[in-house]
N, C-alpha and C positions, 0 to 999 in steps of 0.2 A: 382532354376536354377544354382546358384553359387555352391551349394553343388554337383550337378550332374557334373558340369565341373571339380570340384576338384577331385571327385571320378574317373572320366575318365582320368584325367591327371595322377593320381596315378597309375591307371591300365596300362597306356601306359608306364610310367616310369618302372614299375615292369616288363612289357613285354620286354623292352629293356635290363634291367639288366639280366633277365633270358636268353635272347638270347646271351648275352655276356658270361654268365656263361656256357651255353651249348657249345659255340664255344671254350672256354678255356678247358672245359672237353674233347671235341673231340680232340683238339690239344694235350692235355696231354696223352690221350689214344693212339694216333698215335705215340708219342714219346716213350711211354712204349712198344708198339708193336715192334717198330724199335729196341729198346735196347734188347728186348728179342730175336728177330730174329738174331741180331748181336752176342749175347752171344751164341746162339745155333750154329751159323756158326763157331765161334772161337773154341767152344768145339769140333765140328766135325773135323776141321782142325787139332787141337791138337791130337786128337785120331788117325787120319790118320798118322800123323808124328810119333807118338809113335809106332804104329803097324809096320810102315816101318822100323824104327830103330830096333825094336825087331826082325824082320825077318833078317835084316842085321847082327845083333849080333849073331843070331843062326847059320849063315853061316860063320862068322868070326872065327879066331883062335887067341890064345895067347893074347897079349896086345890089339890088335884091338877089340877083343871080350869084354874085360873089359871096354874099352873106349865107345863102343856102349852100354854097359850095364848101364852106368851112365847117358847117354843122355836122356832116357825117363823120369827119375825123374826130370832132369833139365827142360825139356819141360813142364812137368806137373806143376812144380813150377811156371814157367813163365805164364802158363795159369791161374793158381789160382790168381796170382798177377794182370793180366789183368782183370780177372773177378771181383776181389775185387774193382779195380778202376772203372770199368763200373758201378757196383752196387752203388758205392759212388756218381758217377756223376748222376745216375738216381735218387738217393735219394735227391740230391741237387736240381735237376730240379723239383722234387715233392714239395719240400719245397717252391721253388720260385713260382710254380703254385698255391699252397695253399695260399701263401701270396697275390697273385694277386686276387684270388677269394674273399679274405677277404676285399679287398679295396672297 
């Protein structure tokens, strides 16, 4: 009888641990989905800005045309920087989540 109680207690403990792991995995997946969605949103906004500036540059003349011509590269650079930071934050959250799972 004592062995049966011990086995049942272990099974209950394992079930609780698995439920916690599943909850953390679900939370992590949600965060990853949010980060991906935000990244795609930023990319779309950036491309829209670049296209708008390219249209304005095509219509502009002289020095204004040159100024508009440089702007898309600057905007794309800023996008790359934001994207790099978001990926870094996502990687850090993954490391934290993995550490929690190991506890």
